[in-house]
N, C-alpha and C positions, 0 to 999 in steps of 0.2 A: 140254696146257693148263698143266701144272705147269712145264714148261720156259719157256713164254711168261711166266708169272707171275714166275719167277725173273729173267728178263731185265728185266722191268719194275721189279722191286725194285732191281736193280743201277743202273738209270738214274735213280732218285730220289736226288738229292744236295743237301744244304744246303751252300752254298759261301760262304765269307767273303772279302772283298776288303780288303787292307791296302795302301794307296797314298796318298801325300801329294799326288798330282796329281788335281784334279777331272776333267780330261779323261780320264786313264787309268782312273779309277774308272768313268766313264760308258761308255767303250769295253768294259771288262770286264763291266759289267752287261748291255750289249746282247748280248755274246757268250754269256753264261750263258743269257739268254732265248731264244737260238737253239735250245736243246735242251729238248724237253718233259721235265718231271720235275726239271730243275735249278732251284733256288731260291736267292735271296740270303739267307743267314743273318744277316749284319750286315756293316757296313763300318767301317774304322778308318783314321785319317789318319797314324798312326805306329806303331812297334813296341810302345811302352809301352802304348798304348791297346789294341792287339791282344792283348797278354798278359793284360790285365785282362778283356777281353771273352771270351777263350777259356776262362778259369776259370768264368765265369758261364754261358756257352753254347757248348759245344764243337761245332763244325761237322764235316761230313764231309770238308771240304777247305778249306785256306786258300790263296788266291792272294796271295803275299807279295812286295812290292817289296824291293829291296836298299838303295837309298840314300834314307833318310828322316831328318827331324829328330827330336830327342829320343832315339830309339832306332832303330838301323838293322835291316835284315832279318836279318842274321846273329845278332845278340844276341837279337832277338825269337824267332827259330827255336830258339835254344839254350834260352831260358827256357820257351817253350811245350812243347818236347819233355821238359823236366824236370818241369814242373808239371801240364800237362794235354795230354799228347801226342795229336796228330792229324796226318793227312797234310798236308804243306806243299809247294806248288809255287812256286818262285821265278818271278815274272813281272815283268820289268823292262826298261826301254828300253836299259840299258847292259850287258846280260848277256854279250854276246860280246866286249866290250872290257875286262872285268874278271875274268879267269879266276881270279886268286887269291881274290878275294872270293866268286866263285861256289863254289869248292872249299871255302872256309871255311863257307859256308852248307850245302853238301852234307854236310860233315863234322859240322855241328851237328845234322843230321837231316832237312834238306829232301830230298824224294824226287827232284827233277829241277829243271831251270831252262829257261826259254824266253823269247825276246824278246817284249815287249808287242806284240800284233798291231796292224796298221793295218787298219781296216775298209775294204776296197775290194772291192766285189762282194758286200757283205752277208754273210749267214751262209755262203755258199758260197765265200768268199774263201780262198785257200791258207793264209794265216797264221791265219785264224780256225779253219779245219778242223784245222790242226796243234795248236792249243791245245785244241780240243774232243777230239781224239784222245788227248792226254796226260791230260786229265781222265778220259776213259773208261778208259784203261789203269790209272790210279790206283784207280778204282772196282773194277776187276778184282783188283788187287793186295791190296785190303783185304778180299777174300772168301777163303774156303778153296777155291773152285772153280778151281783151277789145275791145270796138267798133272801127271800122275803119271809115274813112271819107265816105266810100261807104254806111254805115248804115244810114247816116244822110242826104245825098244829097237831097232826095226827099221831106224832110220836110221844105226846105227853098225855098221860091218863088224867081225866078230870078228877077233881077232889071228891072223895067219898068219906072224908074223915069226919066222924059225927060226935066224937067225945067232947063234952063241954069243958073248956079250960079257961083260965084267966088270960088276959091280954099278953101275948108273946111276940113282941116286935123282932124284926130281923133287919140287918143291914146288908145290902147286896151291892157289890162294886164290880164294874166291868171295865177293862182297859186293854189297850194294845200298844202301839208304838209310843215309847216314852212312858209307859205305864209304871215300871218299878219305882221311879222317882216320884211320880204323882201319887201312887198308892202310899208310899212312905210319908209324904207330906200330910195326907189325910189322916193316917193312923197315928202319927207321932204325937199328937196332942191328947190322945185318949188314955185314961188311967187304967191300971191293971185290973180294976174291979168294974170295968164297963159292963152295964147290965143287959147286954144283948149279944147274940152271935153275929159275927161279920163274915161274909163269904166273898172271896175274891176270885174272879174269873179273868185270867190274864193270858193273852196269846203269847206263847213262849216255847222255845225249843225244849222238848222233854228232858234232855240231859241237864238242863239248868234248873229244873224244878226244885230239887232238894237244896241246891245252893241258894236259890231265891228264898226258900223258907228259912234257911239258916241265917241268911243276910238280914231278913226282916226281924227275926228273933233277937238279933244283936242290936237292932236299931230302936225297937219300940218296947213298951212295957207289957203289952198284951202277948200271951203265948200264941205262937203261930204253928199250925200243923197242916198236913195234907188232908183234904176231905176224902175219907175212905168210904167205900161201898157199905151201906147199911148204917152208917154213923148218923146220929141225931145232932143237928146244930144246937149247941147249948151255949148259954151266955158266957161272956168273958173270954172268948176264944176267937181267933181269926183262922178260918178254914180256906185253904187255897186249892183250887180245882186241879186235878191231874191235867197235864197238857197234851195228852194224846188220845183223850176220849171226851165225850160231851157229858158234863155234869148236869144233873137235874135234881129237883126235889120231888119225891114221889108222893102218892096219896097217903102214905103212912108218916109223912113229914120226916123222911130220912133221905140221905144222899143216895143217889143211884147213878150208874154210868151207862152210856150208850155208845155203840161203835160210831166212829166218825165216817158215816156213810150218808150224811145229809148233804143237800145241795150247798155249794159254796165252799170257800177255802178255809173257813174259820173252825178251828178245833183246839180248845173247846169253844163252843158258841155261846156268846153272851146272850144273844137273843133267846136261845133255847132255855138257858137257865132262868132268865127273867120271866119267860112265858110259863115255865113250870111253877114259879112262885105265884104268878097271877092265877093259875089254875088251882093250886094245891095249898097255899098258905092261907089259913082262914082269917088272918089279922092283917092290918095295915103295917107297913114298914117303911124303910128308907132305901132308895136306890140311886146310885150315882153312875154316870157314864163318863169315863175319863178319856184322855188323849188317845188317839189312834187313827190309823188310816182305814178308809172304807166306811161301812155303815152298820157294822155288827153292833147289836144292842139297842139301836134306835127304836125299832118297832116293838121290841120287848119292853122297853122303858115306857112306851106309849100304853101298852096293855096294863102295866102297873099303875100308871097315872090314872087310867080309867077306873081302876079299882080303889082309888082314893089314897094311893101311896104318896109319900113325900118324895118327889123326884127332882134331880138336879143334873145338869150337864156342866162340864168344866168349861170355863170361859176361854176365849181365843188366846188372850195374852199369856195365860199360864200353860197352854198346851204345847207339847212338842210338835204335834200334828193335829190340826183342827179339822178332823174328818168325822169320826164317830159322834162327838158332841154336836157338831154342826148339823149332822143328819137328824139328831134328836130334836134340836131347836127348830129345824124346818118342819118337822112333823108335829110340833106342839107338844112333845112328850115330856119336856122339862118344865116343872113349875118354877124353878130357879136356875139361873146361870151364874156359877160361882167359881172362884179360884179354889185351889185345893186347900189352902189355909181356911177359907170361909166354909168349906165343906166340913172340915174337922170341928169348927166352932158350931156349925149347925147341928152336928151330932150331939155335942155337949148340951146345947140348948134343948134339943128335941127330947132327950131322955131325962134331963133335969126337970123340964116342964111337964113331961108325961107323969112323972112322980107326983106333980102338984095338980094334975088333972086339967092342964091347959089344953086348948084346942090346937089342931094343926095350923090353923090360920095365924094364931099367935106365934107359933114356933117359926113359921116361915118368914115372919116380919123381922128380918135381920137388922 
């Protein structure tokens, strides 16, 4: 009975709608009424009104449009996350045609984005169900009932790689809410000839993946590509995980994917990727856990820290949402707590001093 009551509690959500279109507001209201336990907290016609309403009555979730008069969804998201933070899901008719604006909103603290559904087939319509699924996932992310490292251990094959090779460091970055902007800030200081591979695991709607890769390629010197099955992480490249499967590094030191059937709402899982590195990468490296809601990545970061990796969590002041990094700090998984700018500088120092044979303790002394 306790488990049933917990499930009921998760389903109860007060949801606000911010959209300048009367038609879109009505559609979203009808969708919210499809789910027992979901209620309308309030509605607003523009971002400025939403900022004021959120201060007075903070909902469990805001469905935020992007393009609105007076104040758009990006600026409204930024102000809400600064003044009265709560989960924000971008729901807009133009979401897939405006990738730059979408990433600005995600960087400002929105959790995800999806196109405004068309109600065809009532509550059982495909687009309606897709939105309801995202709302349910956000409800799970705002609780502490997420997967633990124990749920994931058996899915990663221990290292059996025996070949003797020189030192090959790797940089692993995990992020969620607000991640695109934070990742950009870390990577933007790195030169095109950076001497290690970098792997990014970002919680993101699958349809945004290619846009995210293209957006990063336009902003930084390092080439960015999607991590493909069987590909080896080689230096001077940024590899971004697919967003609808779990990325791991296997015993042959190559990328592999697993179905998203693990416990918890995270896909791809930062924890699972970090754990695969702890099991299979024979050398030390650098791992960062950036802004995000929930706890994904914290226990995996701890496993890397136990292996002697240089680990850091993003500091509260520079986070859009201080959830995942906070969990890592509470576990003692982060050797350093840094801003994104400091993380970029740490990477430059780490690999510069590696070339000179300096110790990790020297590198960590920023």
